[in-house]
N, C-alpha and C positions, 0 to 999 in steps of 0.2 A: 483125244485132246480137247474134246468139246466140253464146255462148262455151261454156266448160265448165259445163254446167248443174249438175252435181253440186257443183262448187266454188262457183258463184254461190248455190246453195241454202244453203250454209253461212253466208254473210254474215248473212242475217236471223236465223238461229238464234243466232249469237254476239252479234248486236246485242241480241236479247231477253235473252240471258244477262247481258250487261253492264248492261242496264237493271234487271234483277232484283237484281243485286248492289248497284247504286247506290242503289236504294230501301231495301234492308235495311241499308245501311251496312256491308256485309261486303267487305273488300278482296279483289280477285282480280287476278292479273297475267296478262293474255292478250296475246300478241304479235299482235294484230289491227291492221293499219295503218289509220290515218285519213288523209284527204287534207286538209291545212291550206291554205286559200286566203289568200294574202297579197298585198298591193299597197297603193299609196298611195290617198288619197282620190280618188273619182271616176275610178278606173281601170277600172271596169266589172265588179267582182267580183260584185255583186248581180245584174246583168243576166245574167251567165254562169250563175249558179245558177238564176235564173228560167227561162232557156232550157232548162236541164236538165229542170225540172219541167213546163214548158209552162204555167205559171200565174204571175200577179202576186201575190206573197205577202210580199215583203220591204219593210220601211219605206224610204221615200225622203225626200230633202230635202237641205238645205245643211249643210255642216260634217260632224261625225262622226255618222253615222246608226246604224251598227252599233257599239253601246257595250258589248255583251256577246258572248262567243263563242256562235255558233249551231251546235250539233251537228246536222247535217242527215243523216238516214238515209233514203236512197231505196230503196224496195222495189218490185220489179216485181209487179204484182197486177192482177187483172181489174177491180177496183173502184178508184175514185179518191176518196181522202179523206186527212185528216191527223189526227194526235193528238200532244199534248204529254205529256212525262213528268210535269210538275207538274200536269196536269189529267187524271189517270188515269181512263180509262173514258169520256171525253168525245170524241166524234167530230166533226171539223170537215169539212164538205163545201163550205162557202163560204170561198174563200181570201182574200177581203177580211177576213173575221173572223179568219183566221189572222194576217194582218198586224196587226190591232188587238190581238190577244192578245200578239204579240211585243213591240209597243210598250208595252203595259200591264205585262207581266212585266219588261221592261227598266227602266221607271220605278219599279217596286216595289223593286228592289234599288239602282239607281243614282240615283233621283230624276230630276227633269225639268230638271236644270241642266247637261246635257251631260257628266256624270261617267261614268266607266267602271268595269267590274267584271270580274274573271276568272271569275266563277261562270257556267257555261255554261247555255244554254237548249237543251233536247233536243227536237227536232222530228222526227217520223217521217212521211214522205209515202209513200202507196201509190198507184201509178198504172200503167196499162198502157203509158205512154209513157216510162218510166224504166228504167234498168238498176240493179242492186243496187250502191249506193255509200254510203260514209260520208264526208261532207265536213264541215269546220269553217270556217264563215265568220267571219273575224277582223276586228276594227276596222281601218280604214284608217290607214296611217302618216301622221302630221301633224307639223308643227313649230310651229305658231302656236296658242296657247290661244284658245278661243272661249267667250264667255259667262262662266260661273262656274268654268270649268275651271282647275285648278291650273297654275302656271307650268311644272311638270315633266311636262306631259301627254305630251310626246314620249317621255320616258323610261318613263313608266308603260305606254304602248302597246307600246313596244319590249320591255319585260320580259314583258308578257302574251304577245306573239307568241313570244318565246323559250321560254315554258313549253310550247308546243305543237310548234314546229318543231324543237326540240333533240332530241326523242325519235327514236331510230333507227327506230321503226316508223311514222313519219309521212312520207308523201310530200308534197312541197311544190309547190303550184301557184302559180307566180310570175306574177302578172297585171300587165302593163305596157301602157299605151296607146301606139299607134303615132305619135301626134302630139306626143310628147315625146322627149327625147334618151334612147335606150335605155341608153347607156353609163352614165348616172347613175340608173338605175332603183333605187328603194329596195328593191323586192321582190327583185331579183337580187342586190343587195349582201347583204341579210339571208340569202338562201339560200346564197350563197357562204360566208358566215361560219360557218354551222352544218353545211353540206354541201360541204366543199371539194373532194371527189372528184366531185361532181355526180351521184352515183348515185341521189339521191332527188328531184331537181328537174326539173320540167317547165315550160317557158316557154309563156305564153299571150300573144298580141299582140291587143289590142282596138282598136277605133276605126280600122280600116283605111280605112273609107269617109270619114273626116274629114281625111285627109292632103291637103296642098296639091296642086293640079293639077300633074301632071308628076313627082310624087314617089311612090315606092312602097317597100315593105319586102320585096321579093323576095329580096334577098341574105340578109336575116336569117331569113326563113322557110325558105330552103334551107339554113340553118345554116352558111353560108359566112362571114358577118360576125357578130362577137360570138357565137361558137358556144357551144352547150350540149351536154352529153353526150347528153341525151335529145331535144334539138332543141326547136323551137317549133311551135305550132299557132295559126293565125290564126282569129279569130272576128269577126263583125260583129253588134253588138247594136243594139237599138232606140235611136233618138235621144231626147232629152228631149221633142221635139215629138211623136214617136210615142207615148211613154209618156203624155204629157198628153192625147193624142187617143185613148187606150185602144186602140191598135193591137194586134190579136190576135197572140199569140206565134207561132202556126202560120204566119200570114202573114209574120211577121218571119223565121222560119226559111226560108221559101220565098224571101224576098228575099235572105237571106244566101247561099243556094245559087246563086241567079241572079247575085249579085255576083261570086262566085268563078269561075263558068263563063264570064261575059262579060268579065271584066277581062283585058286582054292580058298582064299580068304574073303573074297567079295561075291562069289557066285550066288550065295544064299540071299543076298540083298541086291542083286543086279537090277531088279525091277524098280528099286528106289535110288538108283545111281544114274549118272549120265546127264548130258545136256538136255535131251528132250524132257526128262522128268523135272529137271531144275526149271526149265521154262514153264512147264505146266504148274509147278508149285508157285512160282512168282506170279503167274497170271491169276491164279485163284486167290492169292493173298491180296492182290490189287483189287480184284472185284469184290472180295469180302469187305475190304475197308470202305469201298464206295457204298456198299449196302448199309454199313453201319452209320455212314455219314450222310445218307440221302436227305433226312430232314433239314440238316444245316445247309446242305448244298442247295436244296429247293428254296429256302429262305433267302440265301445270298443271291440266287438268280432272280427271284421275284423283286428283291430290293433294287438290283441293278437294272431290271427292266423298267421299273418306275422312274428311275433316274434318267433313262434314255428316252422316255416318252416325249419330253419337251423338245429335244433335239430332232427326234424322228418326225414329230408333227410338222416341223418346218420343211422337212425333206420329202414327205410322203407325196405331196402334190406339186413338187417343184419341177418346173420344166426349164432347163437351161436355154432353150431356143425361143421361148415366149417373150416377145418384145414388151408386151404390157407388164409382165412380171418384172422384167429388168427395169423398166421406167419407174414402176412403183417402188422397187427396192432402192434405186438411186435417190428418189425423192425422200424416202424415209431416212436414208443414211445422211443426206445433207442436212436435213432438219435436225437429226440427232447430233450431228457434228457441231452445228451452231449452238444448240442448247448446251452441250457439254463444255464447249469453249467458254461460254458465258458463265456457267456454273463454276468452272475451274478458276476463273478470274475473280468472281464475286464471292466464292467460298460457300456456295449453296448446293454443292454436289451431294449425291447419295452416299458416296464412299469417301470418308474423311480419314486421311492417314494419321496414325498414332505414332509413326516412327520419325517423320521428318516433315519440314515445311515444303509446301508445293504451291504452284500457281500464283494466285493473288497474294498469298502470305509472303512469298519470296520477293515479289515486286514491292510490297509494303516495306520489307526490310531494306531494299535498295534505296527507297525514298528517304527513310528516316534513320538509317544507320550508315549505309555505305556512302550515300551522297554527301551528308554532312561531314563525314570523315575525309572525303576527297577535297571538300572546301577547306578544311583545316590544314590539309597537307600543303596547300599552295599559299597559306598565310605567310606574310612577310617575316623575314628574319630581323630581329630587333636592331642589332648593330648595323646590319646592312642598310636598313631603312633610315636610321639616323645619319649614316654616311651620305646616302642619296639626298636626304633633305638638306644637309649642309652644302653639298655641291650645287643643288638647284638654287638655294638662296644666294650663294656667292656668284653664280653665273648670271642670275637675273640682275644683280646690282652692277655687275661689271666693275668699272674703275671707281664707282662711288661707294660710300659707306652709308647704308640705310639706317634710319632710326626706327622704322616700323617693320613689322613682319609682312612680307609681300603676299597678296592674295594669289598671285599667279603660281607661286611655289606650292601652295596647298592644292590648286587645281591639277598641276602637273603630276604631283605624287598620287593623288586620288585616281586620276585617269590610268596611270600605269598599273595601279593595284586592281582596278575594276576590269581592265583588259585581260587579266589572268583568270577571270571567272569563266571564260569561254570553255576551256578544256574540261573542267569538272562537269559542266552542264552537258557537253557533248558525250562525255563518258557515261553519264547517267542514262542518256538515251540508248547508248550501245548496250548497257547492262540490261535495261528493260526489254529491248528487242531480243536479246539473246534468251532471256527467260521466256518471252512469249513464243519464240521459236520452239522451245522445248514443250510448251503447253500444246501448241498446234500439232507437233509430232505425236504426242501421246494421244490426243483426241483422234487424230487420223489413223492411229494404229487399230482402231475399232473397225476400219474398213479393210483390213488385211485379207479378207476373203476375196476382195477385188483389188489386186495390187496396182493396176493401172489407174483406177479411179483414185486410190489413196495418193499415189504420186502426183497426179494432176491436181488434186485438191491442195496438197501441200505447196505445189509450185504456184498456183494461182493466189492462194492466201499470202504466201511469203512475198510474192511480187507486189501485191497491194500494200503489204506492211512496209516494204522498202520505200514506197512512195510516201506513205504517212511518216516514216522515220525521217526522210529528208525534209518534209514540211515542218516537222517539229524542231529539227536542228536549225533550220532557217529562222524559225520564230524565236528560238532561244538566243541565237546570235543577234537578231534584231533587238531583243530586249536589252542585251548588253550595250548595243550601239545607242539605244534610247537613253540608257543611263549615262553614257559618255557625252551625249549631246548637251546635257544641261546639268550643272552641279547646283542642286537646290539647297542653298545655305539657309533658307528660311523654313526648312523642315522642322516640325515641332519637336522632334527628338534630337535635333542637332544642338550641340552645347554652345556654339558660337565662340568668338575670340575671347570675350571677357572671361567666360568660364574655363576656357582651355588654358589660360595663363595661370589659373589657380588650381587646376586639377592635378593630382599626383599621378605617378606612373601606375597604370592599371595592373602591371605585373606584380606590384606590391600590395594591391588592394585585397581585402578579405573576400572569401567566397560568400555569395549571397544565398546559396542553396541551403545553408544550415548543415546539419549532419544527417540529412535524410539518406536512406538506403537506395542505392542506384541499381545494384545487381548482386545476385548470389549464384554460386555454382561451383562445380568441381574443377580444379586445376591440378596439374602435376607440378610439384616443386622439385627443382633439380639441384638446389643448394643443400643437399643432404650429404652427410659424410659417406665416404666410400664403403665403410664397414656396414652401413645400413642399406646398402643396395644402390646408392647414388641418386635415387629419386623416389618420391612418394606422393600420393594423392591426398589433398586436403580440401576442406570446404571453405571457399573464399567468400568474404562479404565486402563489397565495395560501397563506401559511402562518399558523400561530397568532400570529406576531409581526410579519411583514412582508408586503408585497405588492411584487413586482418584475415586470419585463417584459423580454422578449428579442426579438431580431429575428425568430426563427422557433422552431418547436417542438423544435429540437435543443438549445436552451438553452445555446448557446456564447457568443453575443454579448449580454451583459447590458447593457440600456440604462439602467436606474434601479432603485433599491431604496428603498421608503418604509416606515419603521417605523409600526406601527399604534397607537402610544401617542397618546391624545387625538384619534384619528381617528373621524369619524362619516360616515354616508352619507345623502344626500338625493336626492330626485327633481328632475329638470331638465326643463323644457319642451323637447320634441323639435322643435318648429317645425311649421308648417302642412303643408309639403310633405314632411317627412322621414318615412320608413318605419321608421326605427330607434328604439330605446327608450333614452333617455339617463338617466344618473345621475352623481353627483359625490361624491368624497371630499373632506373638508375637516377642518382642525384646529380643535378647539373653543377653542383659545387664540389664534386669529387668525394663526397663523404660516403661512408659505408651505408648500405641500405638494409642489410640483414647480417647480423653478427659481424664477422670479419670479411664479408663479401661486398665488393663494390656494386655488383648487380644482383637483382633478384630474378633468377631465371625460371620461367614458367612455360608450360605447354598445354595445348588442348588437342582434341581429337580431329577436328575438321577445320578447313579454311573459313567456313561460314562462322563457326564458333569463335575463331580468332578475330575476324572482323567485328563480330558483335561485342567482344570484350574491349577491343580498341575504341569502338563507338561509345561504350559505357565509360571507359576511362576518360574519353574526351569530354563527356558531360560533367565529369568530376574535375575537370581542369587539368588533366594529365595529357599533354600534347606530345605528338610524335617527334622523335629526334630528326633534325634537318641535316642535309648533306654537309653543310658548312660546319656544323657542330661535330660531325663524325670524323672530320679530318684533324687528326692529332688532338682531339678533344677540345679544340678552341676554334674561334672564328678568325679567318685570315682578314686582316685589316690593312687597307692601303692608306698611305699617307695623304690626307686631304687638307693638310694645313693645321695649324694650331688654332683651336677654337677660343675666341675671346668670350668673356662672360655674356655680352649682349647676344652674340650669335648662338651661344648655348641655350639661352632663354627662348630665342626665336625657333630653334630646332625643336625644343620641347613643346612649344605652342603648336607648331605644325604637326608634330607627332600626335598630340592629343586630338587635334581636329581631324586628322586622317583616321584615327582609331574610331572616333565617334561616327563619322560619315560612313565608314566601311561597315560598321555594325548595322546601320540602316540598310545599306545595299545588300549585305549578306542575308539579312532577315527577309527582305523582299524576294531575293533570289531563291532562298530555301523554300519559300512559300509558293512562288509562281512556277518553278520548274516542274514539280510533280503535277500541278494542275495542267500545265501545258502539255505534258506527255500523256496524261490521262485523256485529255480532250482530243488531241490530234493523233494519237496512236492507239491507245487501248480501246476507247469508245468507238473509234472509226473501224477498227478491225472486228469488233463484236458486231457492229451493224453490217459490215460487209459479209461476214460469215452467215448471218441470218437472212439478209436480203439479196445481195448481188452475186453471191457465189454460184447459185443455181443457174442464173442467167448466163454467167460466163461459161459454165459447163455446157449449156444448151447451144452456145455458139460454135462449139467444137464440131468438126466434121466427122470425127470417129467415135461417136457415142456408143456404138455397138461394141467397139473394142474396150471401152472403159469398163463395161460390165462383164468382161470375160473373167471367169473364176481362175484362181491360181491352181496349179497342179496339186498343191498340198490340200486345197479345199475340196477339189474333186475326189482325191483319194480319201480324205477324211469322211466325206459324205458316203462314199461307197463302203468304207469300213464300218461306219456307224450303222448303216442299214444292214450290213452283213452281220454285225454283232447282234443287232436287234432280232433279226430272223433266227440266228443261231441260238440266241438265248431262249426264244419262244420254242424252238424245236427241242432244245435240251429239256425245257420244262415239260413239254408234251411227252417226251420219252420217259422222264422221271415219273410222271403221273401214271404211265401205263405199265411200269416195271413192277413186278410182284416182289415184295420184300420178304415173303414167307419162304425163303429157301432154307434147306437143311444144311447145316455146316457143323464141322467139328470144332469144339471150343479150343482155345489156346492151351498147349500143354502146360502142366503145372511148373512153378519155378524150380530152378536147380541152383546148386551152390556154384558160384562163379568167382570165388575169391582166389582161384588159381591164376587169374589174370593179374600179374604182378606189376609193380611200378618199375620204371627204368633202373633205378638205383639198386633194386633187389635182384637183378638178373643173375648175379653170381651164386646165389644160394640154391639149395635143393628145391625141387618142385613141391609146393605145399600139398598138392593133390597126391603126389607120390607118398608123402609122409603120412597123410591121413589114411590111405588105403594100404599101408605097409608095402609100398612098392619101392624097389631099390632106386636110389638117386640116379639122375640122368648121367649117362656116359657121354662120350664125345660124338655119339651117333646123332643124326639130325633129330629124330623123334625121341620122346621120353622112353625110358627103358621098358615100361610095361606095354608100350605099343609096338615094340619090336618083336617080330616072330622069326624063329630060326628056320632055316631051310631043312627039308627032310634029310635025315641021316645025321644031324648034329646031335650030340649027347644032351641028356637031361631036358629034352623038349619033345613032347609028343607030336606026331605028325598031324597036320591040319585035318579036320574031319567035320562032321556036321556041327552046327552051332551048339547043340546041347552038350556035346562031348569035348569039343576043342576049346571052348571059351575058358579062360582062367577063372579060378575061384576068387572073385572080388566081391566084397560085401556090397549089397545094393545100397545106393544113397537115396536120400529123399528126392522124389521127383524124377528118378532115373529108372530104367528098366533093369531087371535082374540079368545076371550074366547069361549071355546067349540069347536074350530076348530081343524083341523088336520094339522100337519106339512107337508111340501112337501115330495114327495117320496124320499127315500134315496138311491135307486138303479136305474140303467138305465132301461129304458123300451125297451125291445127287440121286434122289429117288425119282421114280416115274411121276409121283404126285407133286414133286417139287419143281417141275419144269416151269419156265416163265410163262406168264399170261400173254406177253406181247409177241406178235409175229412179225418177222422181217421178210 
């Protein structure tokens, strides 16, 4: 069973390397082949693998027993034990316990309802009775769902198998039972689909001892009937009765050897049949492929080694218990945190996102889109304002009838409107603080190597920000109180009483922006006929006077143009399942906005985009709908008395004065609020992170605990160092291995068109037709592969191969009748022994 020992020694090394990379989550591309075992249910795949190991360790039962891929790594060793990748460090010497662990790990992912999963279970077995191999035991192919399995279980299993057998570095072990029609083998059909040249497929015939009396599979095993390029190997597994009776595998292997030596149809090829020979062939095929791919493997490992150099350099001289190292690391991290926080806010970072706004850009949007929109939402309702003005004027006069407009009425109305500015200003602070909290968390995530330090930094910075937040809110409230303290009617922008009496209603005035473009972008239009799908995306262009949309962003095919006169915007329920954010445009006079629709219903992908469109519509003079307007479409109006013409003129005058003065106040507020927040919150928190944060950390009594590494970081460092040394070790082994071994080339191609499609299963075998062989009968194997028992008429008794083989014309790439196929494994000569010594 010995082969190229240097090459075989490489397999365990690379297996360990793959495990190390899998644990650390670092991708690596190694062209190390694995042997994928495929076949239908109850074909005997599990028994073949157990015979390799010499132990009962695989789950058994009815239906689909293998429900997750089992990556089985066999390693030749003086001791016998097993270990799982998911139970790192635990040694299994009881193989019954191995079986229970496979069942438990399968149920953990798939449940106990016969479901399947493509997440593999990695099992490594060390034994003096095995050769170095890496095999993947895959679920058996089935067509009928069992238990709670989904109806498409056949397709799910097929897709899982394709994930493994489609890879060029995977050898395919196609297992088929001898007591079924081999021409309809699911395993061979799948192998033919992904490996049409047959360069990766090895056939295995099981259950030879269960064939009907007088029938054998000699022609198939001699690769004369239903030929494969690599041929077939026959094995005899334990029966269910033997398994239930706990028959020893060693005894089963001895019985298998006796079966081939004593059977008249197989004794001439007994040395090329059986489980030991199959294991030897697979071992040699695996090592041959590694020999062929050594240059690519060496390049991959060297590239990976260079990538790890930077990380390893940090760990080579790292001492977790050195206080000086910890102090230096903390200082560097705090400095880096302050620098990254400032860069994230100022927009000067090294990594600029191309997918979304972040940091300072989002805060800028709050200042100049969200905050102005909040101010507009609290603007007065026109009818309610006029009603309040009328009440104030009449209450100030009392029992008298005044001839002039009272100043006090103007002051009372202005103060009531200015007091409403507090809520939007405080909300602006909350939105900015929320955004800063996200920025702080992202910057602190760079310290995840030291979780306690990260948590403490976040806590200290957030506590400081809360103090700055309260200071900013107090300042903004004070600014409103200052505005309320004195109504400056001498302001240069204030129109005064004389001009107020002559000024027309601002709601009827023309827009002063001209028809400049305010915003462009994609929106989904929902006012589309049901036959066209109910909604469609268009390219919208918003100007100061209109909103129109086009077929695409080239703006050539205009679909519609809507003037913005008397148009307002309102929110629309997006629905329970919808991920989009809806809004609508409507005419305040009840007219249609688009064709025969009262509302123009639109939607965008995100809440930020919705707020941005609302802010843009606000610039164009399209205001949001107010609650009073939403109630029955009209504003409820209380009876405040019949207005005489003189009172109506005075109400109009006060209305114009209030509008003029509130424009001054709003302009000042929109300017000063962002400045106040930037000065008292943003700049303060930047200065704190750069200057005071470190001193706060030094005042803590548990500085040693702050620099304790997380368990994940310790494990990561150990795994990176292990990967680094394993990679260097693998490269050293590769450099010492001689690639000048003597091997037999792959057998020539054979005709495999006998593997038929599912829908052609009812017709006669094409191979039988080509070779003038009678069509298949109801017996399991094709007619030409059935041999009669001695004493039956018209059939000679079995004898030596040259006399007993039927006269079948030799096909291209096959051996003549009675001949033997070419050797399937390399022939190692004395001069071809490896140069490396172990």
